[in-house]
C-alpha positions as CSV (number, residue, x, y, z in Angstrom):
1,M,0.0,0.0,0.0
2,R,1.5,3.3,-1.1
3,R,1.5,6.1,1.4
4,L,1.6,9.8,0.5
5,C,1.9,11.4,4.0
6,T,0.4,11.6,7.5
7,L,-2.1,14.2,8.8
8,P,-2.8,15.4,12.3
9,L,-5.9,14.0,14.0
10,D,-7.6,17.4,14.4
11,D,-7.2,18.4,10.8
12,V,-9.1,15.4,9.5
13,L,-11.7,15.2,12.4
14,V,-12.7,18.9,11.8
15,A,-13.1,18.2,8.1
16,I,-15.4,15.2,8.9
17,R,-17.3,17.1,11.5
18,N,-17.9,20.0,9.1
19,Q,-19.4,17.5,6.7
20,R,-16.9,18.4,3.9
21,G,-17.6,16.0,1.1
22,K,-13.9,15.7,0.0
23,M,-10.5,16.6,1.3
24,T,-7.6,17.6,-1.0
25,I,-4.1,16.9,0.2
26,T,-0.9,18.2,-1.5
27,H,2.4,16.7,-0.5
28,E,5.8,17.2,-2.3
29,G,4.1,18.4,-5.5
30,E,1.6,15.6,-5.6
31,K,-2.1,16.4,-5.2
32,V,-4.8,13.8,-4.2
33,T,-8.4,13.9,-3.2
34,V,-10.0,11.6,-0.6
35,S,-13.8,11.2,0.1
36,L,-15.1,12.0,3.6
37,S,-18.9,12.2,3.4
38,A,-19.6,8.7,2.2
39,S,-17.3,7.0,4.8
40,R,-19.1,5.6,7.9
41,R,-15.7,4.3,8.9
42,L,-14.3,7.8,9.2
43,K,-17.4,9.1,10.9
44,T,-17.0,6.5,13.5
45,Y,-13.9,8.3,14.7
46,L,-16.0,11.3,15.7
47,K,-17.1,9.1,18.6
48,G,-13.5,8.7,19.7
49,T,-10.1,7.8,18.4
50,S,-9.1,5.2,21.0
51,C,-9.9,1.5,21.0
52,V,-13.0,0.8,23.1
53,H,-11.4,-2.5,24.4
54,C,-7.7,-2.0,25.0
55,G,-7.7,1.8,25.1
56,I,-4.8,2.5,22.8
57,E,-5.1,6.0,21.3
58,A,-4.7,6.9,17.7
59,H,-1.9,9.3,16.8
60,Y,-2.5,10.3,13.1
61,F,-4.3,9.7,9.9
62,A,-2.3,8.4,6.9
63,V,-3.1,9.2,3.2
64,E,-2.8,5.8,1.5
65,Q,-3.6,4.3,-1.9
66,G,-5.0,0.9,-2.4
67,P,-6.5,1.0,-5.1
68,R,-7.9,4.6,-4.6
69,W,-6.7,7.2,-2.2
70,H,-8.2,7.1,1.3
71,L,-7.5,7.8,4.9
72,N,-6.5,5.2,7.6
73,L,-6.1,5.9,11.3
74,Y,-3.1,4.6,13.2
75,H,-1.7,4.2,16.6
76,L,2.1,4.3,16.8
77,K,3.7,1.9,19.3
78,E,6.9,2.7,21.2
79,N,8.9,0.3,19.0
80,G,7.9,2.2,15.9
81,K,5.3,-0.3,14.7
82,E,1.9,0.9,13.6
83,V,-1.5,-0.4,14.7
84,M,-4.4,0.3,12.4
85,M,-7.7,1.5,13.9
86,T,-10.9,0.2,12.6
87,S,-14.7,0.8,12.7
88,D,-16.1,-2.2,14.5
89,H,-19.8,-3.3,14.3
90,I,-21.1,-3.4,17.9
91,V,-23.7,-6.0,17.0
92,P,-21.9,-8.2,14.4
93,K,-23.4,-8.2,10.9
94,A,-23.5,-11.9,11.1
95,K,-26.0,-11.5,14.0
96,G,-28.2,-9.0,12.2
97,G,-26.2,-5.8,13.1
98,T,-26.8,-2.9,10.8
99,D,-24.2,-0.9,8.9
100,G,-25.4,2.4,10.5
101,L,-23.2,4.8,12.5
102,H,-25.2,3.9,15.7
103,N,-23.9,0.3,15.4
104,R,-20.2,1.3,15.1
105,Q,-17.4,1.9,17.5
106,P,-13.6,2.6,17.2
107,M,-11.5,-0.5,17.8
108,C,-7.9,-1.4,16.9
109,Q,-7.4,-4.1,14.3
110,P,-6.0,-6.7,16.7
111,C,-9.0,-6.4,19.0
112,N,-11.4,-6.4,16.1
113,N,-9.8,-9.5,14.7
114,L,-10.2,-11.2,18.0
115,K,-13.8,-10.1,18.5
116,A,-14.8,-11.4,15.1
117,D,-18.5,-12.3,15.2
118,Y,-18.8,-12.3,19.0
119,D,-20.6,-9.6,20.9
120,S,-17.5,-8.5,22.7
121,V,-13.7,-9.2,22.9
122,E,-14.4,-10.6,26.4
123,Q,-16.8,-13.1,25.0
124,A,-14.3,-14.1,22.4
125,L,-11.6,-14.6,25.0
126,E,-13.9,-16.6,27.2
127,N,-14.8,-18.9,24.3
128,K,-11.2,-19.5,23.5
129,K,-10.6,-20.8,27.1
130,K,-13.3,-23.5,26.7
131,K,-12.1,-27.0,26.0
132,P,-12.1,-28.0,22.3
133,K,-15.2,-29.9,21.0
134,K,-15.1,-33.7,21.1
135,A,-14.8,-33.8,17.3
136,K,-11.8,-31.5,17.3
137,L,-10.2,-33.4,20.3
138,R,-10.6,-36.7,18.4
139,R,-9.0,-35.3,15.3
140,T,-6.1,-33.9,17.3
141,A,-5.6,-37.2,19.1
142,N,-5.7,-39.2,15.9
143,F,-3.0,-36.8,14.5
144,F,-0.7,-37.8,17.3
145,I,-1.6,-41.5,17.0
146,K,-0.6,-41.4,13.3
147,K,2.8,-39.9,14.5
148,L,3.1,-42.8,16.9
149,L,2.4,-45.4,14.2
150,R,5.0,-43.8,12.0
151,C,7.5,-44.0,14.8
152,E,6.6,-47.7,15.3
153,Q,7.2,-48.5,11.7
154,V,10.7,-46.9,11.9
155,I,11.5,-48.7,15.2
156,N,10.5,-52.1,13.8
157,K,12.6,-51.6,10.7
158,A,15.5,-50.5,12.9
159,Y,15.3,-53.8,15.0
160,E,15.1,-55.8,11.8
161,N,18.3,-54.2,10.4
162,L,20.4,-54.0,13.6
163,D,22.2,-57.2,12.6
164,N,22.9,-55.8,9.1
165,Q,26.7,-56.0,8.7
166,G,28.3,-52.6,8.4
167,K,25.1,-50.7,9.2
168,E,24.6,-51.5,12.9
169,H,25.8,-48.0,14.0
170,A,23.4,-46.1,11.6
171,W,20.4,-48.2,12.6
172,S,21.2,-47.9,16.3
173,K,21.2,-44.1,16.0
174,I,17.9,-44.1,14.1
175,L,16.4,-46.4,16.7
176,D,17.4,-44.1,19.6
177,Q,16.2,-41.0,17.9
178,T,12.8,-42.5,17.0
179,I,12.3,-43.8,20.5
180,Q,13.0,-40.4,21.9
181,R,10.6,-38.9,19.3
182,R,7.9,-41.4,20.4
183,E,8.3,-40.4,24.0
184,E,7.8,-36.7,23.1
185,V,4.6,-37.6,21.2
186,L,3.3,-39.6,24.1
187,S,4.0,-36.7,26.5
188,Q,1.9,-34.4,24.2
189,L,-0.9,-36.9,24.3
190,E,-0.7,-37.1,28.1
191,D,-1.0,-33.3,28.3
192,G,-4.6,-33.3,27.1
193,Y,-5.4,-35.7,24.4
194,R,-5.3,-39.1,26.2
195,L,-8.0,-41.4,24.8
196,P,-8.8,-45.1,25.3
197,K,-7.4,-45.7,21.8
198,V,-4.0,-44.3,23.1
199,E,-4.0,-46.5,26.1
200,I,-4.5,-49.6,23.9
201,Y,-1.6,-48.4,21.8
202,E,0.6,-48.0,24.8
203,K,0.3,-51.7,25.5
204,M,1.8,-52.4,22.1
205,L,4.7,-50.0,23.0
206,E,5.4,-52.0,26.1
207,K,5.8,-55.2,24.0
208,I,8.3,-53.4,21.8
209,D,10.2,-52.0,24.8
210,S,10.5,-55.6,26.2
211,R,11.7,-56.7,22.8
212,K,14.4,-54.1,22.9
213,A,15.5,-55.2,26.4
214,S,16.0,-58.8,25.3
215,I,18.5,-57.8,22.5
């Protein structure tokens, strides 16, 4: 996105408040025109220029092109990175919220992305804390089980090739690495994805461990 320049908050807010249809900006010999009257997004900032959730305050407007010239509002962090401010729908459009100015509020882009189609950022955060649905839990557990099965295939092949003349060292190294990887996957399963299917699989692992001990 190409940027022409930045403008002080008050200059733009006064123009919006005075219901000027367009605003002409000249910078370093280049002259561009941006629309003000048709933008509900810009009119939202007459309600305030700070995020209604986290409270960060906007510092300036930027004249940017993409594809036409328009104004974006930004907060500048101490590390020099910008955070774009947005016009959030208080009642999400997905839940029947209108596009009118009465249903809009200023919100920074990170908070807006988090809020998504929830009624508030708090509700979105609360929902993220809930345990995953059973279907999702099952898919995740099966993902780890597939990893275990792959480890098992490699371990079995390593045991079969340990007596291969000239390759004992290589297969021994593969065996140790794969067993370590298998233990890591099992730990991940124990941290929240332990299912009966996994417990059955662990019995198979015990047999393989006893096989290793007998060699």
